Backbone and ligand atoms as CSV (ligand in chain L), in Angstrom:
chain,resi,resn,atom,element,x,y,z
A,1,MET,N,N,45.263,126.347,241.367
A,1,MET,CA,C,44.221,127.386,241.285
A,1,MET,C,C,44.858,128.750,241.571
A,2,THR,N,N,44.516,129.732,240.789
A,2,THR,CA,C,45.034,131.086,241.025
A,2,THR,C,C,43.851,132.027,241.191
A,3,THR,N,N,44.117,133.268,241.480
A,3,THR,CA,C,43.024,134.220,241.691
A,3,THR,C,C,42.199,134.428,240.419
A,4,GLU,N,N,42.817,134.134,239.239
A,4,GLU,CA,C,42.050,134.290,237.980
A,4,GLU,C,C,40.979,133.209,237.872
A,5,THR,N,N,41.234,132.045,238.484
A,5,THR,CA,C,40.261,130.964,238.434
A,5,THR,C,C,39.140,131.297,239.410
A,6,LEU,N,N,37.973,130.704,239.194
A,6,LEU,CA,C,36.844,130.976,240.075
A,6,LEU,C,C,37.134,130.428,241.478
A,7,SER,N,N,37.050,131.307,242.461
A,7,SER,CA,C,37.328,130.880,243.836
A,7,SER,C,C,36.157,131.274,244.718
A,8,ILE,N,N,35.895,130.476,245.746
A,8,ILE,CA,C,34.811,130.861,246.656
A,8,ILE,C,C,35.311,131.877,247.691
A,9,PHE,N,N,36.627,132.077,247.739
A,9,PHE,CA,C,37.182,132.992,248.734
A,9,PHE,C,C,37.194,134.439,248.224
A,10,SER,N,N,37.332,135.364,249.157
A,10,SER,CA,C,37.452,136.772,248.771
A,10,SER,C,C,38.733,136.920,247.948
A,11,PRO,N,N,38.809,137.920,247.072
A,11,PRO,CA,C,40.023,138.106,246.275
A,11,PRO,C,C,41.277,138.209,247.149
A,12,LYS,N,N,41.152,138.873,248.306
A,12,LYS,CA,C,42.307,139.032,249.199
A,12,LYS,C,C,42.777,137.661,249.729
A,13,ALA,N,N,41.800,136.855,250.187
A,13,ALA,CA,C,42.156,135.536,250.723
A,13,ALA,C,C,42.702,134.644,249.615
A,14,ALA,N,N,42.072,134.688,248.427
A,14,ALA,CA,C,42.528,133.838,247.315
A,14,ALA,C,C,43.974,134.180,246.946
A,15,ALA,N,N,44.295,135.482,246.910
A,15,ALA,CA,C,45.664,135.892,246.581
A,15,ALA,C,C,46.626,135.419,247.666
A,16,HIS,N,N,46.169,135.499,248.907
A,16,HIS,CA,C,47.001,135.042,250.023
A,16,HIS,C,C,47.276,133.537,249.886
A,17,PHE,N,N,46.262,132.781,249.496
A,17,PHE,CA,C,46.435,131.323,249.362
A,17,PHE,C,C,47.354,130.981,248.190
A,18,ASP,N,N,47.275,131.770,247.113
A,18,ASP,CA,C,48.188,131.560,245.975
A,18,ASP,C,C,49.639,131.654,246.462
A,19,ALA,N,N,49.886,132.662,247.313
A,19,ALA,CA,C,51.246,132.878,247.815
A,19,ALA,C,C,51.625,131.830,248.850
A,20,LEU,N,N,50.649,131.449,249.668
A,20,LEU,CA,C,50.910,130.519,250.782
A,20,LEU,C,C,51.446,129.170,250.289
A,21,VAL,N,N,50.878,128.647,249.207
A,21,VAL,CA,C,51.325,127.321,248.730
A,21,VAL,C,C,52.750,127.361,248.166
A,22,LEU,N,N,53.207,128.573,247.813
A,22,LEU,CA,C,54.572,128.675,247.265
A,22,LEU,C,C,55.614,128.859,248.375
A,23,LYS,N,N,55.100,129.093,249.564
A,23,LYS,CA,C,55.975,129.441,250.681
A,23,LYS,C,C,56.689,128.219,251.283
A,24,TYR,N,N,56.074,127.062,251.158
A,24,TYR,CA,C,56.616,125.868,251.817
A,24,TYR,C,C,57.217,124.908,250.790
A,25,PRO,N,N,58.298,124.210,251.156
A,25,PRO,CA,C,58.878,123.231,250.221
A,25,PRO,C,C,57.873,122.118,249.900
A,26,VAL,N,N,57.030,121.767,250.859
A,26,VAL,CA,C,55.986,120.762,250.642
A,26,VAL,C,C,54.640,121.486,250.771
A,27,LYS,N,N,53.850,121.446,249.676
A,27,LYS,CA,C,52.568,122.175,249.651
A,27,LYS,C,C,51.683,121.864,250.858
A,28,ARG,N,N,51.688,120.619,251.263
A,28,ARG,CA,C,50.804,120.162,252.338
A,28,ARG,C,C,51.043,120.919,253.649
A,29,SER,N,N,52.245,121.464,253.810
A,29,SER,CA,C,52.545,122.222,255.027
A,29,SER,C,C,51.676,123.476,255.121
A,30,ALA,N,N,51.111,123.900,253.997
A,30,ALA,CA,C,50.255,125.096,254.003
A,30,ALA,C,C,48.825,124.770,254.436
A,31,LEU,N,N,48.539,123.487,254.642
A,31,LEU,CA,C,47.146,123.086,254.874
A,31,LEU,C,C,46.509,123.733,256.113
A,32,VAL,N,N,47.151,123.586,257.280
A,32,VAL,CA,C,46.507,124.093,258.505
A,32,VAL,C,C,46.387,125.622,258.480
A,33,PRO,N,N,47.479,126.365,258.131
A,33,PRO,CA,C,47.274,127.818,258.042
A,33,PRO,C,C,46.188,128.188,257.039
A,34,MET,N,N,46.134,127.473,255.910
A,34,MET,CA,C,45.109,127.811,254.914
A,34,MET,C,C,43.704,127.566,255.470
A,35,LEU,N,N,43.550,126.496,256.238
A,35,LEU,CA,C,42.227,126.208,256.815
A,35,LEU,C,C,41.815,127.297,257.806
A,36,LEU,N,N,42.784,127.781,258.591
A,36,LEU,CA,C,42.468,128.832,259.562
A,36,LEU,C,C,42.057,130.126,258.858
A,37,TYR,N,N,42.818,130.499,257.835
A,37,TYR,CA,C,42.470,131.717,257.079
A,37,TYR,C,C,41.146,131.520,256.333
A,38,ALA,N,N,40.931,130.320,255.817
A,38,ALA,CA,C,39.688,130.030,255.083
A,38,ALA,C,C,38.492,130.183,256.014
A,39,GLN,N,N,38.653,129.697,257.253
A,39,GLN,CA,C,37.570,129.815,258.238
A,39,GLN,C,C,37.293,131.284,258.565
A,40,ASP,N,N,38.359,132.067,258.687
A,40,ASP,CA,C,38.176,133.505,258.942
A,40,ASP,C,C,37.455,134.160,257.768
A,41,ASP,N,N,37.757,133.709,256.566
A,41,ASP,CA,C,37.192,134.350,255.377
A,41,ASP,C,C,35.724,133.978,255.178
A,42,ILE,N,N,35.399,132.703,255.353
A,42,ILE,CA,C,34.041,132.224,255.041
A,42,ILE,C,C,33.190,132.045,256.305
A,43,GLY,N,N,33.845,131.822,257.438
A,43,GLY,CA,C,33.102,131.650,258.684
A,43,GLY,C,C,33.170,130.234,259.224
A,44,TYR,N,N,33.284,129.258,258.327
A,44,TYR,CA,C,33.408,127.855,258.740
A,44,TYR,C,C,33.879,127.040,257.537
A,45,LEU,N,N,34.215,125.776,257.815
A,45,LEU,CA,C,34.737,124.925,256.742
A,45,LEU,C,C,33.575,124.183,256.076
A,46,SER,N,N,32.972,124.820,255.118
A,46,SER,CA,C,31.867,124.190,254.377
A,46,SER,C,C,32.457,123.160,253.418
A,47,ASP,N,N,31.580,122.358,252.790
A,47,ASP,CA,C,32.058,121.375,251.810
A,47,ASP,C,C,32.814,122.074,250.687
A,48,ALA,N,N,32.291,123.249,250.263
A,48,ALA,CA,C,32.937,123.981,249.162
A,48,ALA,C,C,34.318,124.480,249.567
A,49,VAL,N,N,34.465,124.910,250.832
A,49,VAL,CA,C,35.772,125.361,251.319
A,49,VAL,C,C,36.753,124.189,251.296
A,50,ILE,N,N,36.304,123.059,251.813
A,50,ILE,CA,C,37.183,121.877,251.880
A,50,ILE,C,C,37.599,121.443,250.471
A,51,GLU,N,N,36.639,121.490,249.549
A,51,GLU,CA,C,36.911,121.114,248.156
A,51,GLU,C,C,37.996,122.027,247.550
A,52,GLU,N,N,37.840,123.332,247.744
A,52,GLU,CA,C,38.816,124.249,247.126
A,52,GLU,C,C,40.188,124.158,247.805
A,53,VAL,N,N,40.196,124.017,249.116
A,53,VAL,CA,C,41.479,123.882,249.821
A,53,VAL,C,C,42.190,122.619,249.328
A,54,ALA,N,N,41.440,121.533,249.167
A,54,ALA,CA,C,42.023,120.271,248.673
A,54,ALA,C,C,42.660,120.486,247.300
A,55,GLN,N,N,41.941,121.185,246.422
A,55,GLN,CA,C,42.476,121.464,245.079
A,55,GLN,C,C,43.749,122.288,245.152
A,56,ARG,N,N,43.719,123.289,245.997
A,56,ARG,CA,C,44.883,124.181,246.106
A,56,ARG,C,C,46.107,123.448,246.632
A,57,ILE,N,N,45.887,122.499,247.570
A,57,ILE,CA,C,47.015,121.783,248.170
A,57,ILE,C,C,47.406,120.571,247.310
A,58,GLY,N,N,46.446,120.098,246.511
A,58,GLY,CA,C,46.727,118.923,245.686
A,58,GLY,C,C,46.531,117.615,246.431
A,59,ILE,N,N,45.530,117.607,247.327
A,59,ILE,CA,C,45.179,116.382,248.052
A,59,ILE,C,C,43.664,116.191,247.933
A,60,THR,N,N,43.131,115.116,248.517
A,60,THR,CA,C,41.690,114.872,248.396
A,60,THR,C,C,40.936,115.606,249.520
A,61,PRO,N,N,39.639,115.866,249.300
A,61,PRO,CA,C,38.844,116.461,250.385
A,61,PRO,C,C,38.870,115.595,251.653
A,62,LEU,N,N,38.960,114.284,251.480
A,62,LEU,CA,C,39.021,113.401,252.656
A,62,LEU,C,C,40.310,113.649,253.448
A,63,ASP,N,N,41.421,113.857,252.730
A,63,ASP,CA,C,42.690,114.190,253.411
A,63,ASP,C,C,42.525,115.468,254.225
A,64,VAL,N,N,41.846,116.448,253.628
A,64,VAL,CA,C,41.639,117.736,254.326
A,64,VAL,C,C,40.815,117.498,255.591
A,65,ARG,N,N,39.729,116.756,255.444
A,65,ARG,CA,C,38.858,116.475,256.605
A,65,ARG,C,C,39.617,115.736,257.704
A,66,ASN,N,N,40.439,114.766,257.306
A,66,ASN,CA,C,41.182,113.986,258.292
A,66,ASN,C,C,42.080,114.868,259.144
A,67,VAL,N,N,42.638,115.908,258.554
A,67,VAL,CA,C,43.477,116.840,259.319
A,67,VAL,C,C,42.590,117.816,260.096
A,68,ALA,N,N,41.601,118.379,259.417
A,68,ALA,CA,C,40.783,119.439,260.022
A,68,ALA,C,C,40.034,118.957,261.269
A,69,THR,N,N,39.577,117.713,261.266
A,69,THR,CA,C,38.796,117.230,262.413
A,69,THR,C,C,39.657,117.081,263.670
A,70,TYR,N,N,40.972,117.108,263.507
A,70,TYR,CA,C,41.868,116.984,264.657
A,70,TYR,C,C,41.911,118.281,265.469
A,71,TYR,N,N,41.660,119.397,264.828
A,71,TYR,CA,C,41.833,120.706,265.470
A,71,TYR,C,C,40.495,121.268,265.949
A,72,SER,N,N,40.392,121.451,267.290
A,72,SER,CA,C,39.105,121.880,267.836
A,72,SER,C,C,38.752,123.319,267.436
A,73,MET,N,N,39.764,124.112,267.016
A,73,MET,CA,C,39.437,125.495,266.644
A,73,MET,C,C,38.864,125.590,265.231
A,74,LEU,N,N,38.886,124.484,264.503
A,74,LEU,CA,C,38.289,124.497,263.163
A,74,LEU,C,C,36.854,123.991,263.265
A,75,ARG,N,N,35.939,124.666,262.580
A,75,ARG,CA,C,34.539,124.265,262.717
A,75,ARG,C,C,33.894,123.994,261.361
A,76,PHE,N,N,32.892,123.150,261.391
A,76,PHE,CA,C,32.230,122.696,260.165
A,76,PHE,C,C,30.805,123.239,260.052
A,77,LYS,N,N,30.432,124.055,261.003
A,77,LYS,CA,C,29.121,124.724,260.976
A,77,LYS,C,C,29.350,126.185,261.303
A,78,PRO,N,N,28.481,127.091,260.834
A,78,PRO,CA,C,28.684,128.512,261.146
A,78,PRO,C,C,28.633,128.768,262.653
A,79,ALA,N,N,29.475,129.673,263.116
A,79,ALA,CA,C,29.426,130.105,264.520
A,79,ALA,C,C,28.634,131.401,264.575
A,80,GLY,N,N,28.426,131.918,265.776
A,80,GLY,CA,C,27.784,133.220,265.896
A,80,GLY,C,C,28.759,134.314,265.466
A,81,LYS,N,N,28.238,135.521,265.345
A,81,LYS,CA,C,29.093,136.657,264.985
A,81,LYS,C,C,30.214,136.802,266.020
A,82,TYR,N,N,29.858,136.572,267.287
A,82,TYR,CA,C,30.844,136.578,268.363
A,82,TYR,C,C,30.905,135.178,268.961
A,83,ASN,N,N,32.029,134.528,268.743
A,83,ASN,CA,C,32.198,133.166,269.241
A,83,ASN,C,C,32.879,133.226,270.609
A,84,VAL,N,N,32.130,132.847,271.643
A,84,VAL,CA,C,32.636,132.942,273.016
A,84,VAL,C,C,33.240,131.601,273.408
A,85,GLN,N,N,34.548,131.608,273.644
A,85,GLN,CA,C,35.238,130.378,274.021
A,85,GLN,C,C,35.634,130.468,275.489
A,86,VAL,N,N,35.153,129.517,276.273
A,86,VAL,CA,C,35.422,129.531,277.713
A,86,VAL,C,C,36.436,128.446,278.032
A,87,CYS,N,N,37.593,128.849,278.552
A,87,CYS,CA,C,38.599,127.859,278.938
A,87,CYS,C,C,38.159,127.216,280.248
A,88,THR,N,N,38.147,125.873,280.268
A,88,THR,CA,C,37.824,125.180,281.525
A,88,THR,C,C,38.982,124.269,281.941
A,89,ASN,N,N,40.184,124.575,281.442
A,89,ASN,CA,C,41.359,123.812,281.871
A,89,ASN,C,C,41.700,124.165,283.322
A,90,ILE,N,N,42.719,123.469,283.842
A,90,ILE,CA,C,42.937,123.447,285.288
A,90,ILE,C,C,42.990,124.824,285.969
A,91,SER,N,N,43.801,125.761,285.462
A,91,SER,CA,C,43.915,127.063,286.159
A,91,SER,C,C,42.571,127.778,286.178
A,92,CYS,N,N,41.913,127.771,285.027
A,92,CYS,CA,C,40.618,128.453,284.935
A,92,CYS,C,C,39.566,127.708,285.751
A,93,MET,N,N,39.610,126.378,285.686
A,93,MET,CA,C,38.623,125.585,286.424
A,93,MET,C,C,38.721,125.877,287.930
A,94,LEU,N,N,39.968,125.955,288.438
A,94,LEU,CA,C,40.161,126.215,289.873
A,94,LEU,C,C,39.719,127.616,290.270
A,95,ARG,N,N,39.614,128.504,289.277
A,95,ARG,CA,C,39.229,129.898,289.585
A,95,ARG,C,C,37.830,130.233,289.057
A,96,GLY,N,N,37.009,129.193,288.914
A,96,GLY,CA,C,35.588,129.451,288.656
A,96,GLY,C,C,35.132,129.403,287.210
A,97,ALA,N,N,35.903,128.720,286.336
A,97,ALA,CA,C,35.529,128.687,284.911
A,97,ALA,C,C,34.146,128.066,284.686
A,98,TYR,N,N,33.817,127.052,285.485
A,98,TYR,CA,C,32.494,126.429,285.255
A,98,TYR,C,C,31.352,127.345,285.675
A,99,ASP,N,N,31.593,128.177,286.681
A,99,ASP,CA,C,30.561,129.176,287.037
A,99,ASP,C,C,30.377,130.149,285.878
A,100,VAL,N,N,31.519,130.540,285.277
A,100,VAL,CA,C,31.466,131.455,284.121
A,100,VAL,C,C,30.717,130.785,282.980
A,101,PHE,N,N,31.078,129.525,282.695
A,101,PHE,CA,C,30.448,128.818,281.574
A,101,PHE,C,C,28.937,128.676,281.801
A,102,GLU,N,N,28.558,128.240,283.019
A,102,GLU,CA,C,27.128,128.051,283.306
A,102,GLU,C,C,26.371,129.383,283.245
A,103,HIS,N,N,27.021,130.429,283.698
A,103,HIS,CA,C,26.381,131.746,283.627
A,103,HIS,C,C,26.141,132.142,282.165
A,104,LEU,N,N,27.144,131.900,281.332
A,104,LEU,CA,C,26.998,132.221,279.905
A,104,LEU,C,C,25.914,131.353,279.264
A,105,GLU,N,N,25.854,130.092,279.655
A,105,GLU,CA,C,24.797,129.209,279.123
A,105,GLU,C,C,23.423,129.792,279.446
A,106,GLU,N,N,23.267,130.235,280.706
A,106,GLU,CA,C,21.976,130.812,281.128
A,106,GLU,C,C,21.674,132.111,280.397
A,107,GLU,N,N,22.668,132.990,280.363
A,107,GLU,CA,C,22.480,134.309,279.733
A,107,GLU,C,C,22.161,134.204,278.240
A,108,LEU,N,N,22.847,133.286,277.576
A,108,LEU,CA,C,22.687,133.179,276.119
A,108,LEU,C,C,21.610,132.179,275.728
A,109,GLY,N,N,21.234,131.310,276.664
A,109,GLY,CA,C,20.200,130.296,276.380
A,109,GLY,C,C,20.696,129.216,275.423
A,110,ILE,N,N,21.987,128.970,275.432
A,110,ILE,CA,C,22.566,127.920,274.576
A,110,ILE,C,C,23.605,127.143,275.367
A,111,GLY,N,N,23.947,125.970,274.866
A,111,GLY,CA,C,24.980,125.170,275.514
A,111,GLY,C,C,26.241,125.128,274.665
A,112,HIS,N,N,27.105,124.184,274.993
A,112,HIS,CA,C,28.373,123.992,274.274
A,112,HIS,C,C,28.104,123.809,272.777
A,113,LYS,N,N,28.765,124.568,271.960
A,113,LYS,CA,C,28.648,124.526,270.491
A,113,LYS,C,C,27.317,125.090,269.976
A,114,GLY,N,N,26.565,125.742,270.879
A,114,GLY,CA,C,25.281,126.312,270.454
A,114,GLY,C,C,25.463,127.694,269.832
A,115,VAL,N,N,24.444,128.108,269.063
A,115,VAL,CA,C,24.429,129.446,268.456
A,115,VAL,C,C,23.092,130.088,268.827
A,116,THR,N,N,23.098,131.341,269.249
A,116,THR,CA,C,21.836,132.001,269.607
A,116,THR,C,C,20.962,132.155,268.354
A,117,ALA,N,N,19.657,132.227,268.565
A,117,ALA,CA,C,18.720,132.277,267.435
A,117,ALA,C,C,18.986,133.467,266.523
A,118,ASP,N,N,19.458,134.587,267.104
A,118,ASP,CA,C,19.730,135.766,266.272
A,118,ASP,C,C,21.112,135.704,265.600
A,119,GLY,N,N,21.856,134.637,265.883
A,119,GLY,CA,C,23.165,134.457,265.243
A,119,GLY,C,C,24.258,135.351,265.800
A,120,VAL,N,N,23.964,136.055,266.895
A,120,VAL,CA,C,24.962,136.997,267.424
A,120,VAL,C,C,26.059,136.273,268.214
A,121,PHE,N,N,25.665,135.279,269.034
A,121,PHE,CA,C,26.664,134.600,269.867
A,121,PHE,C,C,26.677,133.102,269.616
A,122,SER,N,N,27.860,132.530,269.759
A,122,SER,CA,C,27.973,131.084,269.905
A,122,SER,C,C,28.853,130.844,271.120
A,123,LEU,N,N,28.738,129.661,271.670
A,123,LEU,CA,C,29.424,129.362,272.934
A,123,LEU,C,C,30.155,128.035,272.819
A,124,GLU,N,N,31.365,128.002,273.359
A,124,GLU,CA,C,32.155,126.773,273.315
A,124,GLU,C,C,32.958,126.641,274.591
A,125,GLU,N,N,33.071,125.415,275.092
A,125,GLU,CA,C,34.000,125.127,276.176
A,125,GLU,C,C,35.280,124.648,275.503
A,126,VAL,N,N,36.412,125.262,275.838
A,126,VAL,CA,C,37.650,124.922,275.137
A,126,VAL,C,C,38.790,124.612,276.111
A,127,GLU,N,N,39.855,124.065,275.543
A,127,GLU,CA,C,41.064,123.806,276.326
A,127,GLU,C,C,41.825,125.127,276.513
A,128,CYS,N,N,42.954,125.064,277.203
A,128,CYS,CA,C,43.743,126.243,277.571
A,128,CYS,C,C,43.940,127.224,276.406
A,129,ILE,N,N,43.681,128.490,276.675
A,129,ILE,CA,C,43.858,129.518,275.637
A,129,ILE,C,C,45.101,130.377,275.941
A,130,GLY,N,N,45.935,129.886,276.857
A,130,GLY,CA,C,47.221,130.549,277.108
A,130,GLY,C,C,47.132,131.780,277.976
A,131,ALA,N,N,46.071,131.895,278.744
A,131,ALA,CA,C,45.945,133.064,279.625
A,131,ALA,C,C,45.852,132.596,281.080
A,132,CYS,N,N,46.537,131.488,281.398
A,132,CYS,CA,C,46.400,130.837,282.710
A,132,CYS,C,C,46.725,131.771,283.875
A,133,CYS,N,N,47.686,132.680,283.674
A,133,CYS,CA,C,48.086,133.587,284.766
A,133,CYS,C,C,46.970,134.548,285.134
A,134,TRP,N,N,46.012,134.693,284.261
A,134,TRP,CA,C,44.912,135.640,284.510
A,134,TRP,C,C,43.570,134.911,284.534
A,135,ALA,N,N,43.600,133.663,284.993
A,135,ALA,CA,C,42.395,132.834,285.016
A,135,ALA,C,C,41.349,133.409,285.970
A,136,PRO,N,N,40.064,133.170,285.688
A,136,PRO,CA,C,39.522,132.471,284.531
A,136,PRO,C,C,39.439,133.400,283.312
A,137,ALA,N,N,39.603,132.796,282.140
A,137,ALA,CA,C,39.674,133.608,280.930
A,137,ALA,C,C,38.746,133.071,279.848
A,138,ILE,N,N,38.288,133.982,279.020
A,138,ILE,CA,C,37.515,133.601,277.836
A,138,ILE,C,C,38.102,134.342,276.627
A,139,GLN,N,N,37.803,133.814,275.462
A,139,GLN,CA,C,38.223,134.468,274.227
A,139,GLN,C,C,36.970,134.679,273.383
A,140,VAL,N,N,36.769,135.897,272.913
A,140,VAL,CA,C,35.639,136.193,272.024
A,140,VAL,C,C,36.241,136.579,270.677
A,141,ASN,N,N,36.031,135.753,269.677
A,141,ASN,CA,C,36.749,135.864,268.401
A,141,ASN,C,C,38.243,135.922,268.715
A,142,TYR,N,N,38.912,137.054,268.411
A,142,TYR,CA,C,40.346,137.112,268.714
A,142,TYR,C,C,40.654,137.953,269.949
A,143,ASP,N,N,39.637,138.346,270.702
A,143,ASP,CA,C,39.872,139.175,271.891
A,143,ASP,C,C,39.830,138.345,273.171
A,144,PHE,N,N,40.773,138.628,274.073
A,144,PHE,CA,C,40.818,137.921,275.353
A,144,PHE,C,C,40.168,138.771,276.446
A,145,HIS,N,N,39.480,138.089,277.367
A,145,HIS,CA,C,38.926,138.748,278.548
A,145,HIS,C,C,39.307,137.858,279.724
A,146,ASP,N,N,40.026,138.443,280.685
A,146,ASP,CA,C,40.559,137.578,281.736
A,146,ASP,C,C,40.283,138.126,283.134
A,147,ASP,N,N,40.764,137.347,284.123
A,147,ASP,CA,C,40.543,137.674,285.525
A,147,ASP,C,C,39.043,137.930,285.743
A,148,LEU,N,N,38.248,137.034,285.223
A,148,LEU,CA,C,36.801,137.279,285.155
A,148,LEU,C,C,36.068,137.012,286.460
A,149,THR,N,N,35.024,137.773,286.662
A,149,THR,CA,C,34.025,137.503,287.685
A,149,THR,C,C,32.706,137.449,286.918
A,150,ILE,N,N,31.646,137.039,287.569
A,150,ILE,CA,C,30.342,137.001,286.880
A,150,ILE,C,C,29.949,138.413,286.427
A,151,GLU,N,N,30.254,139.404,287.272
A,151,GLU,CA,C,29.921,140.793,286.915
A,151,GLU,C,C,30.683,141.216,285.658
A,152,LYS,N,N,31.968,140.831,285.600
A,152,LYS,CA,C,32.773,141.191,284.423
A,152,LYS,C,C,32.239,140.488,283.176
A,153,VAL,N,N,31.789,139.244,283.335
A,153,VAL,CA,C,31.228,138.506,282.193
A,153,VAL,C,C,30.005,139.257,281.661
A,154,ASP,N,N,29.172,139.747,282.581
A,154,ASP,CA,C,27.981,140.507,282.152
A,154,ASP,C,C,28.378,141.760,281.384
A,155,GLN,N,N,29.447,142.420,281.849
A,155,GLN,CA,C,29.915,143.634,281.142
A,155,GLN,C,C,30.425,143.279,279.739
A,156,VAL,N,N,31.159,142.173,279.656
A,156,VAL,CA,C,31.690,141.732,278.358
A,156,VAL,C,C,30.526,141.456,277.404
A,157,LEU,N,N,29.529,140.726,277.896
A,157,LEU,CA,C,28.363,140.401,277.048
A,157,LEU,C,C,27.656,141.680,276.595
A,158,ALA,N,N,27.488,142.598,277.546
A,158,ALA,CA,C,26.792,143.855,277.216
A,158,ALA,C,C,27.545,144.614,276.123
A,159,THR,N,N,28.873,144.599,276.202
A,159,THR,CA,C,29.684,145.300,275.184
A,159,THR,C,C,29.443,144.692,273.801
A,160,TYR,N,N,29.462,143.365,273.726
A,160,TYR,CA,C,29.263,142.727,272.414
A,160,TYR,C,C,27.816,142.870,271.929
A,161,ARG,N,N,26.872,142.840,272.853
A,161,ARG,CA,C,25.466,143.037,272.449
A,161,ARG,C,C,25.314,144.432,271.827
A,162,ALA,N,N,25.922,145.429,272.493
A,162,ALA,CA,C,25.833,146.814,271.986
A,162,ALA,C,C,26.515,146.920,270.624
A,163,LYS,N,N,27.671,146.268,270.489
A,163,LYS,CA,C,28.403,146.282,269.216
A,163,LYS,C,C,27.534,145.691,268.109
A,164,ALA,N,N,26.904,144.560,268.405
A,164,ALA,CA,C,26.074,143.879,267.402
A,164,ALA,C,C,24.903,144.766,266.998
A,165,LYS,N,N,24.302,145.434,267.987
A,165,LYS,CA,C,23.167,146.340,267.704
A,165,LYS,C,C,23.616,147.488,266.819
A,166,GLY,N,N,24.778,148.076,267.173
A,166,GLY,CA,C,25.338,149.194,266.414
A,166,GLY,C,C,25.615,148.790,264.980
A,167,GLU,N,N,26.163,147.590,264.810
A,167,GLU,CA,C,26.492,147.130,263.453
A,167,GLU,C,C,25.234,146.882,262.641
A,168,THR,N,N,24.182,146.375,263.301
A,168,THR,CA,C,22.911,146.143,262.587
A,168,THR,C,C,22.314,147.487,262.175
A,169,ALA,N,N,22.364,148.459,263.127
A,169,ALA,CA,C,21.785,149.775,262.838
A,169,ALA,C,C,22.515,150.473,261.691
A,170,ASN,N,N,23.857,150.262,261.624
A,170,ASN,CA,C,24.650,150.925,260.579
A,170,ASN,C,C,24.661,150.179,259.249
A,171,ALA,N,N,24.062,148.960,259.257
A,171,ALA,CA,C,24.130,148.138,258.035
A,171,ALA,C,C,23.200,148.681,256.955
L,1,LIG,S1,S,44.005,127.079,281.909
L,1,LIG,FE1,FE,42.662,128.598,281.162
L,1,LIG,S2,S,43.896,129.843,279.970
L,1,LIG,FE2,FE,45.229,128.249,280.555
């Protein structure tokens, strides 16, 4: 499949995928990076995404699913605009990660893998995000927030709420 063929991805992502499959001696090696970029482009791994990725790599959709289900950062349902990932691994857990997680559950009114009714936030409990020295830490999309207290969590939420409001107003 090339960018001239009908693709469900944005032209930029489709062109990137055309190049990505040529980068590796074995096409299949492009699978995980392609899934990550595909998720960024579409928001989640829908059936149509899996179908096109399978075609591009030259494997079956079942092969794609078998790999994708192994990775917790890949999702099969839409997330919120801001996906809040709370690390509850050992360093974070010892420094209050569950208090942070429970506070976020209360504030957002959702649990693990939940999405708020307005679609602004989703919440996930995740394994180590590599910020152990600054525990407890959370990741919102690609941004890290660390050395957290409940007060800091409230500030982080307020910042994203304001951002979401601003984006809606400017839309
Ligand atoms: S244990 Fe939480 S970031 Fe590593």
